[in-house]
N, C-alpha and C positions, 0 to 999 in steps of 0.2 A: 265485878267480883274480884276479889284479891286471890292471889296464887293460893295462899294457905286455905281460904274458903273453898275453892275449887277441889282442892285435894281432900279436905276433910269431908265434903260432900261425897267424893268418890270413896273414900274410906267407909263411909256409912253404907254404901252399896255393897262393898265387899263384906263387911262384916254381917249385914243382912243376908247376903246370899249363904254365907257359911252357917249362920244361925238357923236358917230355913233348912239347909242340908243336913245338919245335925239332928233336926226334929223329925226327919223322914225315917222310916222304917224299911226293912228288908223288903216287905211286901210292896213297897212303893218304888220299885226299880226304875220305872220310866221317869218319875219325878225326880229321882236321885240323879239319873243320867243328864236330864235337862238342867238341873241346878248345877251339877258338876261343870257342865259344858259352858253355862253362862259364866261360872266363876272363872274358869280357865280364860275365857275371852276378856273379862273385865280385869283380871290380874295382870294379863298381858298388856293390855292397853295402859293400865295404871303404871307399871313398871317403866313402859316406854316413855310416857310423858314426863315421869320424874327423871328418868336417865337423860332424856334429850333436852328438857328445858328447865326443870326446877333445880336439879343438883347442880348443873353448870353455873347457875346464877348465884349459888350460895356459898361457894368455897371460902370466900374471904369473911363470911360472918358465921359460919357454923363449923365447929370442929368435928361434927358428927357424920361426915360424908362416908369415912370408911366403915363406920358401924352400919350405916343404912345399906351400902353395897353388899355388906357381908349377910345382913339379914335378908336381902333380896335373894341371895343365893340360896340361903337356908329355905326361904319360902319356895323357891323353884324346885329344891329336892323333895321337900314335902308334897308339893303339887304333883310332882312326878309319881310319887308313891301312890297318892290318892287316885291318879289318872290310870295307873297300872292295875288297880283293883277291880275286881268284880263288885258292882254295887250291892249284890246280895251277900257278900263275904260278911260274917258276923263281926270281923275286925274293922270293917269300913267306917262305921261311925267313930271308932277309937282314933282311927287315922285322921278323920276330918276334924275331930276335936283337938288333936294336937296341932294340926294346921291352923285351926281356929285361934288356938292360944298364940302361936307364933305370930299370926297376922295382927291379932289384938295388941301383943306386945310391941310389935314394930309400929303400928299406927299410932299408938299411944306415945312412944318415944318421939315420933315425928311432932304429933300435935302438941305435946307438952315442953318439948325441949328445942327441936329444930325449927319448928315454924315460928315461935317467938323470937329466935335468933334472927329469923329471915326478915323480920320487921325493921332491922338496921338498914336494910336496902331502900327504905323509904316508901311512902304511900303510893306515890306515882309509879315507881318500878313495879310494886307489887300487884298494882291494878293492871299494868301492861303485861306482866307475866301471867296473871290470871287470865286475861283474854287469850293469850297465846296457849295456854294450857287447855282452855275450853275448845278453842279452834282445832287444835291437834287432836284432843279427844274426840270431837266429832268427826274429823277426817279419818282417824283410825277406825272408828265405828262403823263408818260407811265404806270403808276400803276393802274392795275384793281381795287385794294382796294380803291384808291382815287376816281376813276370813280364811283364805287359802293356807296361810302359814300356821293358823291355829288348827285347822283340820289336818294338816300334815303332822304337827306336833302331837296332837291328840292320837293319831293313827299310829305314829311311831312309838309313843308311850305305851299305848295298849299292845302293841306287838312285841315289846320288850318286857313283858311281865316277869317279875322276880320270882 
């Protein structure tokens, strides 16, 4: 599987989690908590594999790296806002929708512009990079350190409610 295919598949997971989260109601607080926590874990893993492996591989073929990093920071800020909110807050869905729009814009920007540019790396390099991304994604998913970091981030964000 090529690098862009690995990342697109994970984009689909992220978009699906946000879509499901938007569709929940205030009465589904437990479901909202579960989906929000899953999204936090997946977005952290996704950002890490892009930052560690994909972005360093494409600076010579894509001028969009600065934009991608800026969008990651924007997503981080919006995730922090959503994590700080009580899931029964009437404004929760609005904040999740704004996050969903930002994630959708970022993923489409990558899929329509950056990923086609990455094809200049060649098929062999994209396949190799895809395997590295998948391996690192599996490693982070199973990592106790990653789970601990996410729990700490979640707890810190919830303690610093706006």
